[in-house]
C-alpha positions as a printed NumPy array, in Angstrom:
array([[-32.76 ,  16.75 ,  -0.538],
       [-36.13 ,  17.854,  -1.924],
       [-37.757,  16.317,  -4.959],
       [-39.909,  18.923,  -6.679],
       [-42.843,  17.648,  -8.733],
       [-44.088,  19.851, -11.532],
       [-47.085,  19.756, -13.849],
       [-46.655,  17.097, -16.519],
       [-43.982,  15.024, -14.75 ],
       [-44.181,  11.3  , -15.499],
       [-43.047,   8.199, -13.625],
       [-43.049,   4.409, -13.993],
       [-44.524,   2.545, -11.032],
       [-44.535,  -1.096,  -9.844],
       [-42.02 ,  -2.369, -12.383],
       [-39.068,  -4.61 , -11.644],
       [-36.615,  -1.765, -12.341],
       [-36.465,   1.936, -13.221],
       [-37.015,   1.249, -16.923],
       [-40.482,  -0.281, -16.643],
       [-43.81 ,   0.085, -14.902],
       [-47.277,   1.589, -14.968],
       [-47.264,   5.063, -16.54 ],
       [-48.405,   7.821, -14.197],
       [-48.5  ,  11.567, -14.934],
       [-48.812,  14.521, -12.565],
       [-51.622,  16.817, -13.674],
       [-53.926,  19.206, -11.836],
       [-51.984,  18.758,  -8.603],
       [-52.262,  14.977,  -8.407],
       [-50.746,  11.83 ,  -9.837],
       [-52.936,   9.825, -12.182],
       [-52.692,   6.901, -14.57 ],
       [-52.851,   6.896, -18.367],
       [-55.574,   4.997, -20.217],
       [-54.134,   2.513, -22.709],
       [-56.734,   3.267, -25.359],
       [-54.882,   4.436, -28.527],
       [-51.597,   4.497, -26.563],
       [-48.878,   3.187, -28.902],
       [-45.088,   3.059, -29.29 ],
       [-44.882,   6.693, -30.436],
       [-46.52 ,   7.837, -27.193],
       [-44.291,   5.469, -25.234],
       [-41.173,   6.897, -26.856],
       [-42.117,  10.371, -25.641],
       [-42.554,   9.087, -22.085],
       [-39.207,   7.263, -22.154],
       [-37.471,  10.347, -23.552],
       [-39.054,  12.529, -20.846],
       [-37.668,  10.124, -18.245],
       [-34.179,  10.574, -19.675],
       [-33.825,   7.333, -21.629],
       [-32.372,   8.701, -24.877],
       [-32.759,  12.013, -26.733],
       [-35.707,  12.821, -28.987],
       [-33.441,  12.405, -32.002],
       [-32.824,   8.809, -31.008],
       [-36.256,   7.965, -29.633],
       [-36.488,   5.219, -32.237],
       [-35.114,   2.852, -29.597],
       [-37.739,   0.186, -28.923],
       [-40.464,   0.626, -26.364],
       [-42.729,  -2.212, -25.29 ],
       [-46.304,  -1.087, -24.569],
       [-47.965,  -3.181, -21.87 ],
       [-51.746,  -2.924, -22.053],
       [-54.46 ,  -4.256, -19.751],
       [-52.997,  -3.042, -16.426],
       [-49.962,  -5.295, -16.924],
       [-48.222,  -3.625, -13.973],
       [-51.467,  -3.439, -12.015],
       [-54.182,  -0.823, -12.045],
       [-54.204,   1.895,  -9.4  ],
       [-57.813,   2.674,  -8.483],
       [-56.709,   4.997,  -5.661],
       [-55.763,   7.751,  -8.112],
       [-57.628,   9.243, -11.086],
       [-57.028,   8.587, -14.781],
       [-55.354,  11.809, -15.91 ],
       [-54.961,  11.106, -19.639],
       [-56.672,   9.059, -22.344],
       [-56.402,   8.817, -26.126],
       [-52.832,  10.17 , -26.221],
       [-51.748,  11.119, -29.732],
       [-48.072,  12.039, -29.949],
       [-46.073,  12.726, -33.101],
       [-42.876,  11.392, -31.502],
       [-40.734,  14.539, -31.352],
       [-42.334,  16.027, -28.218],
       [-40.202,  16.65 , -25.129],
       [-43.039,  15.921, -22.701],
       [-46.257,  13.926, -22.748],
       [-48.235,  17.111, -21.998],
       [-47.255,  18.398, -25.472],
       [-49.28 ,  15.602, -27.1  ],
       [-52.952,  15.76 , -27.984],
       [-55.329,  13.733, -25.844],
       [-58.222,  13.844, -23.365],
       [-57.213,  15.227, -19.968],
       [-58.828,  15.113, -16.539],
       [-62.595,  15.462, -16.674],
       [-62.509,  14.923, -20.445],
       [-61.528,  11.263, -19.902],
       [-64.519,   9.07 , -20.687],
       [-65.137,   5.301, -20.838],
       [-61.789,   4.298, -19.305],
       [-61.212,   2.396, -16.085],
       [-58.106,   1.189, -14.301],
       [-58.209,  -2.18 , -16.053],
       [-56.86 ,  -0.185, -19.02 ],
       [-53.976,   1.483, -17.146],
       [-51.064,   1.391, -19.57 ],
       [-47.507,   0.402, -18.714],
       [-44.323,   0.381, -20.715],
       [-40.775,  -0.914, -20.832],
       [-38.246,   1.637, -22.027],
       [-35.038,   0.871, -23.854],
       [-32.421,  -0.21 , -21.368],
       [-29.954,   2.596, -21.835],
       [-27.581,   3.836, -24.477],
       [-24.569,   1.829, -23.265],
       [-26.393,  -1.492, -23.639],
       [-27.771,  -0.53 , -27.038],
       [-24.325,   0.349, -28.375],
       [-22.975,  -3.006, -27.145],
       [-25.817,  -4.856, -28.901],
       [-25.391,  -2.87 , -32.117],
       [-21.684,  -3.756, -32.088],
       [-22.717,  -7.415, -31.858],
       [-25.04 ,  -6.942, -34.895],
       [-28.294,  -6.963, -32.906],
       [-31.015,  -4.351, -33.204],
       [-31.266,  -3.302, -29.55 ],
       [-30.879,  -4.227, -25.884],
       [-33.83 ,  -5.693, -23.994],
       [-32.006,  -5.814, -20.663],
       [-28.981,  -4.171, -19.051],
       [-27.67 ,  -5.76 , -15.862],
       [-25.198,  -4.851, -13.138],
       [-23.533,  -6.602, -10.22 ],
       [-22.318,  -9.551, -12.33 ],
       [-25.861, -10.776, -13.003],
       [-24.496, -13.327, -15.483],
       [-21.522, -14.156, -13.335],
       [-18.241, -12.322, -12.914],
       [-15.285, -12.575, -15.241],
       [-12.255, -14.703, -14.449],
       [-10.12 , -13.375, -11.641],
       [ -7.132, -13.323, -13.973],
       [ -8.978, -10.916, -16.274],
       [ -8.771,  -7.205, -15.726],
       [-11.773,  -4.842, -15.964],
       [-11.086,  -3.027, -19.218],
       [-13.791,  -0.308, -19.137],
       [-15.669,   1.517, -16.41 ],
       [-18.027,   4.488, -16.181],
       [-18.971,   4.076, -19.83 ],
       [-21.143,   6.964, -21.062],
       [-22.662,   6.488, -24.55 ],
       [-25.058,   8.844, -26.294],
       [-26.44 ,   6.025, -28.449],
       [-24.905,   6.99 , -31.799],
       [-21.563,   5.221, -31.386],
       [-20.649,   2.133, -33.412],
       [-18.417,   0.624, -30.704],
       [-18.23 ,   0.862, -26.924],
       [-14.708,   2.251, -27.237],
       [-16.199,   5.262, -29.037],
       [-18.145,   6.154, -25.89 ],
       [-16.791,   8.349, -23.123],
       [-15.127,   6.279, -20.401],
       [-12.46 ,   6.464, -17.711],
       [ -9.804,   5.033, -19.996],
       [ -8.637,   1.621, -21.164],
       [ -7.935,  -0.502, -18.082],
       [ -8.577,   2.444, -15.772],
       [-11.42 ,   2.537, -13.273],
       [-12.651,   1.967,  -9.741],
       [-14.211,  -1.5  , -10.17 ],
       [-11.18 ,  -3.339,  -8.766],
       [-10.26 ,  -6.917,  -9.691],
       [-13.022,  -8.867,  -7.971],
       [-15.531,  -8.714, -10.865],
       [-18.451,  -8.067,  -8.539],
       [-19.778,  -5.281, -10.774],
       [-19.396,  -6.725, -14.277],
       [-22.03 ,  -5.444, -16.681],
       [-24.272,  -7.653, -18.808],
       [-26.741,  -7.185, -21.644],
       [-29.496,  -9.128, -23.341],
       [-29.866,  -8.327, -27.044],
       [-32.594,  -9.027, -29.581],
       [-33.812,  -8.387, -33.093],
       [-37.465,  -7.544, -33.617],
       [-39.909,  -6.248, -36.182],
       [-41.536,  -3.256, -34.544],
       [-45.275,  -2.892, -34.105],
       [-46.758,  -0.911, -36.974],
       [-43.992,  -1.679, -39.473],
       [-45.38 ,  -1.722, -43.031],
       [-44.272,  -3.359, -46.274],
       [-45.403,  -3.944, -49.855],
       [-46.027,  -7.567, -50.885],
       [-46.897,  -9.355, -54.153],
       [-44.796,  -6.731, -55.91 ],
       [-44.251,  -6.347, -59.638],
       [-41.918,  -3.436, -58.776],
       [-40.135,  -2.378, -55.621],
       [-42.37 ,   0.658, -55.091],
       [-45.784,  -1.003, -55.499],
       [-47.75 ,  -3.894, -54.078],
       [-50.33 ,  -4.999, -51.51 ],
       [-49.881,  -2.938, -48.351],
       [-49.299,  -4.961, -45.168],
       [-48.786,  -3.939, -41.54 ],
       [-47.221,  -5.853, -38.633],
       [-49.148,  -6.24 , -35.388],
       [-49.24 ,  -8.806, -32.607],
       [-46.62 , -10.993, -34.261],
       [-48.442, -11.226, -37.591],
       [-48.401,  -9.471, -40.948],
       [-51.788,  -8.541, -42.363],
       [-53.51 ,  -6.412, -44.97 ],
       [-55.47 ,  -3.141, -44.783],
       [-59.015,  -2.674, -46.015],
       [-59.547,  -0.216, -48.869],
       [-62.831,   1.107, -47.47 ],
       [-64.371,   4.588, -47.688],
       [-62.058,   6.012, -45.011],
       [-58.842,   5.13 , -46.86 ],
       [-57.796,   8.207, -48.849],
       [-54.73 ,   9.945, -50.226],
       [-53.825,  11.067, -46.689],
       [-53.622,   7.482, -45.395],
       [-51.755,   6.45 , -48.541],
       [-49.22 ,   9.243, -48.013],
       [-48.574,   8.139, -44.408],
       [-47.853,   4.639, -45.711],
       [-45.577,   5.836, -48.527],
       [-43.574,   8.069, -46.196],
       [-43.176,   5.163, -43.771],
       [-41.801,   3.104, -46.671],
       [-39.231,   5.794, -47.525],
       [-41.035,   7.598, -50.359],
       [-42.315,  11.152, -50.425],
       [-45.399,  10.867, -52.635],
       [-48.288,   8.6  , -53.628],
       [-48.542,   7.774, -57.314],
       [-51.584,   5.529, -56.968],
       [-53.673,   3.307, -54.718],
       [-56.584,   1.003, -55.401],
       [-58.199,  -2.269, -54.39 ],
       [-55.796,  -5.121, -55.093],
       [-56.605,  -7.282, -58.112],
       [-55.113, -10.328, -56.376],
       [-56.134, -11.132, -52.795],
       [-53.618, -10.711, -49.995],
       [-52.715, -13.25 , -47.335],
       [-52.808, -13.436, -43.561],
       [-55.311, -11.568, -41.418],
       [-56.958,  -8.292, -42.391],
       [-55.331,  -6.157, -39.712],
       [-56.955,  -2.755, -40.15 ],
       [-60.068,  -1.058, -41.436],
       [-61.606,   2.409, -40.945],
       [-58.146,   3.995, -40.923],
       [-58.277,   7.787, -40.553],
       [-55.043,   9.802, -40.322],
       [-54.14 ,  13.442, -39.841],
       [-51.072,  12.923, -42.007],
       [-48.17 ,  13.38 , -39.582],
       [-48.26 ,   9.814, -38.219],
       [-45.223,   7.545, -38.618],
       [-47.325,   4.468, -39.449],
       [-50.992,   3.69 , -40.1  ],
       [-51.006,   1.973, -36.715],
       [-50.721,   5.446, -35.116],
       [-53.892,   6.647, -36.888],
       [-57.454,   6.199, -35.686],
       [-58.707,   2.805, -36.886],
       [-61.031,  -0.074, -36.171],
       [-60.206,  -2.974, -33.881],
       [-56.995,  -4.788, -34.814],
       [-57.699,  -7.989, -36.739],
       [-61.467,  -7.574, -36.553],
       [-62.578,  -5.647, -39.652],
       [-66.165,  -4.978, -40.639],
       [-67.98 ,  -7.608, -42.7  ],
       [-67.583,  -5.47 , -45.819],
       [-63.809,  -5.964, -45.687],
       [-62.588,  -9.131, -47.4  ],
       [-59.403, -10.159, -49.183],
       [-60.988,  -8.667, -52.302],
       [-60.771,  -5.213, -50.696],
       [-57.07 ,  -5.142, -49.719],
       [-55.204,  -1.886, -50.332],
       [-52.77 ,  -1.909, -53.268],
       [-50.335,   0.993, -53.163],
       [-47.754,   2.57 , -55.452],
       [-45.31 ,   5.172, -54.114],
       [-42.712,   7.43 , -55.686],
       [-40.321,  10.312, -55.125],
       [-40.68 ,  13.825, -56.444],
       [-38.057,  15.331, -58.698],
       [-36.152,  17.97 , -56.789],
       [-36.532,  21.595, -57.828],
       [-34.06 ,  24.421, -57.347],
       [-34.213,  25.64 , -53.769],
       [-35.714,  22.45 , -52.316],
       [-34.601,  21.239, -48.898],
       [-34.769,  17.773, -47.384],
       [-33.898,  15.948, -44.154],
       [-31.64 ,  12.897, -44.461],
       [-30.627,  10.063, -42.097],
       [-33.017,  10.951, -39.284],
       [-34.985,   8.326, -37.404],
       [-38.306,   9.937, -38.335],
       [-39.28 ,  12.05 , -41.344],
       [-39.27 ,  15.206, -39.193],
       [-35.561,  15.101, -38.358],
       [-32.213,  14.646, -40.03 ],
       [-29.259,  16.249, -41.763],
       [-30.281,  19.301, -43.804],
       [-29.576,  19.194, -47.542],
       [-30.282,  21.925, -50.122],
       [-30.823,  21.401, -53.86 ],
       [-29.006,  23.776, -56.195],
       [-27.441,  23.459, -59.642],
       [-28.633,  19.896, -60.082],
       [-27.118,  18.497, -56.884],
       [-27.772,  18.246, -53.16 ],
       [-25.397,  20.098, -50.836],
       [-25.093,  19.986, -47.055],
       [-25.365,  23.063, -44.849],
       [-22.595,  24.137, -42.514],
       [-23.579,  24.944, -38.927],
       [-20.987,  25.399, -36.197],
       [-23.33 ,  26.639, -33.454],
       [-26.674,  24.831, -33.813],
       [-28.451,  27.852, -35.324],
       [-32.175,  27.642, -34.465],
       [-33.062,  30.505, -36.843],
       [-31.64 ,  28.599, -39.774],
       [-33.39 ,  25.419, -38.625],
       [-36.715,  27.243, -38.299],
       [-36.583,  28.425, -41.915],
       [-35.866,  24.869, -43.094],
       [-38.734,  23.411, -41.058],
       [-41.234,  26.009, -42.225],
       [-40.271,  25.341, -45.839],
       [-40.958,  21.647, -45.247],
       [-44.408,  22.507, -43.898],
       [-43.773,  22.257, -40.167],
       [-44.618,  24.946, -37.651],
       [-41.1  ,  25.439, -36.336],
       [-37.826,  23.751, -35.322],
       [-37.547,  22.281, -31.832],
       [-33.794,  21.632, -32.008],
       [-30.826,  22.567, -34.197],
       [-27.594,  20.565, -34.283],
       [-24.039,  21.211, -35.361],
       [-21.189,  18.696, -35.425],
       [-22.823,  16.425, -38.046],
       [-25.198,  15.059, -35.414],
       [-27.075,  13.011, -38.052],
       [-23.904,  11.958, -39.842],
       [-21.784,  13.651, -42.462],
       [-22.716,  14.201, -46.085],
       [-20.77 ,  12.45 , -48.81 ],
       [-17.31 ,  13.742, -49.662],
       [-18.337,  14.788, -53.179],
       [-21.199,  16.991, -51.93 ],
       [-20.625,  20.754, -51.882],
       [-21.016,  22.549, -48.563],
       [-23.125,  25.695, -48.341],
       [-22.439,  28.217, -45.585],
       [-25.722,  30.049, -44.95 ],
       [-26.877,  32.873, -42.711],
       [-30.615,  33.223, -41.976],
       [-32.512,  35.817, -39.962],
       [-35.329,  33.389, -39.237],
       [-38.142,  35.219, -41.002],
       [-37.329,  34.05 , -44.536],
       [-40.107,  32.224, -46.395],
       [-37.683,  29.705, -47.905],
       [-34.118,  28.624, -47.362],
       [-33.027,  30.008, -50.734],
       [-33.909,  33.494, -49.417],
       [-31.09 ,  33.26 , -46.85 ],
       [-27.599,  34.595, -47.512],
       [-25.566,  31.807, -49.168],
       [-21.842,  31.342, -49.598],
       [-20.763,  28.274, -51.537],
       [-17.414,  28.097, -49.761],
       [-17.696,  28.193, -46.011],
       [-15.172,  28.776, -43.263],
       [-12.347,  26.359, -42.617],
       [-14.267,  24.275, -40.054],
       [-16.924,  23.451, -42.688],
       [-14.547,  22.033, -45.262],
       [-14.814,  18.3  , -44.563],
       [-18.475,  17.864, -43.539],
       [-17.568,  17.839, -39.859],
       [-20.283,  20.424, -39.1  ],
       [-23.178,  19.445, -41.365],
       [-26.353,  20.928, -39.907],
       [-29.19 ,  18.839, -38.513],
       [-32.677,  19.744, -37.288],
       [-35.732,  18.345, -35.566],
       [-38.964,  19.89 , -36.842],
       [-42.242,  19.988, -34.976],
       [-45.838,  21.123, -35.312],
       [-45.97 ,  21.853, -31.58 ],
       [-45.995,  25.491, -30.522],
       [-47.909,  28.052, -28.488],
       [-51.632,  27.6  , -28.955],
       [-51.934,  31.215, -30.122],
       [-49.711,  30.543, -33.118],
       [-52.184,  28.288, -34.907],
       [-55.759,  28.732, -36.002],
       [-57.943,  26.057, -37.569],
       [-60.589,  26.94 , -40.093],
       [-63.248,  24.546, -41.339],
       [-63.281,  24.13 , -45.094],
       [-65.076,  21.818, -47.478],
       [-61.938,  20.684, -49.3  ],
       [-58.187,  21.032, -49.02 ],
       [-55.896,  21.273, -52.013],
       [-52.589,  19.742, -50.813],
       [-50.665,  22.031, -53.129],
       [-52.116,  25.255, -51.761],
       [-51.958,  25.459, -47.999],
       [-52.539,  29.038, -46.827],
       [-49.744,  30.334, -44.625],
       [-49.961,  34.046, -44.049],
       [-50.759,  34.557, -47.713],
       [-47.875,  32.403, -48.92 ],
       [-47.813,  28.934, -50.456],
       [-45.55 ,  26.506, -48.648],
       [-42.863,  25.119, -50.929],
       [-43.348,  21.494, -49.865],
       [-46.405,  21.133, -47.649],
       [-46.221,  18.391, -45.084],
       [-49.072,  15.944, -44.793],
       [-50.016,  17.239, -41.343],
       [-51.114,  20.426, -43.083],
       [-53.352,  18.496, -45.49 ],
       [-56.002,  17.738, -42.905],
       [-59.689,  17.487, -43.359],
       [-59.57 ,  20.624, -41.248],
       [-56.808,  22.729, -42.787],
       [-54.627,  24.811, -40.477],
       [-53.882,  28.403, -41.306],
       [-50.629,  29.526, -39.731],
       [-50.801,  33.038, -38.375]])
């Protein structure tokens, strides 16, 4: 049997099992390592997804980034990638920005990055059922000892997609049916844990739920962020979106000093990042001397009032994915999709300010809408400027009646290089992003860059 290697393939090397190891990528006809500089959990999630450990839609599953050549450096091969900057929805690491090949500077193999991927959907479902966040280990061959000989093996060949609430909801060979016999030599085991993820943010010292001193979690500690010259409305918007809001209503230097370490300074974001930890920034926990507890960021977030024709994504694991909902007549309705219509998804994503849709889902992939929500059956050609321009029918076909086919999408800014042109400007008005002469209905922060993209 031949194993074909193609450009952009990734592998994990020198780990204890298939889920962990040094990250290596095949580029320019040779395997090479990845420099750990700027490499974070978002980049790791893309690698784990590319290796088959969970779909993009569920790439929220934890990834442990192991810096400093944790799995050993490999000086016998080149460093193929440095400064990886993924959004998190990419299918392959080669779709992310970064420095490739000869562009890699100031990295050596002491910085070869490694990672530990989530240990499989089956183990995660078992841990969720037990009220844990995720699985840190999945074992076979009765690692924790076999069951009693008078017990039967109740499940075998369990195949979960990661969304199930119970193991019995996963595909399997049947209750009490299987080929594991009665010797308990192949009993499965899991190790579960709860954890605050790197880069998680919160508001502290709050007078209201939506305002307070901004803090970020890193290296086991909460800490503040310096309100220096680089912190702007773009960085504030990244933080508010991470906290579940869609707009910034104000930010300033905190009147009262924060606590803990000052985790970040010199933060500079494009706007599409999931947390400020994904943005360019100074050294963790080592801010410049101008940053003190008198310069901590204070932030207030809010949500925009919906207008007729607005669309939103609900119950996704990042802001770029979820169930599609459409605002009409003072209420949000779901959208029926029985085939995973990519044209319909593309219109939604463009209205939200993304370049296109990478995936479209039927079957209520991101969960069903509430029973009192209307269901809109819609037909789009794909070229419409906004979702309201598509052909709508308030009452859909029979298989849309009970929210069993609420549409879902994953949006992306990735596309053919010829589809995007960047023009240098002196200022960007976030309300007026040029897009073929049109104004986007709800521009996404990634389009509010210091260099504004013009979609062509």
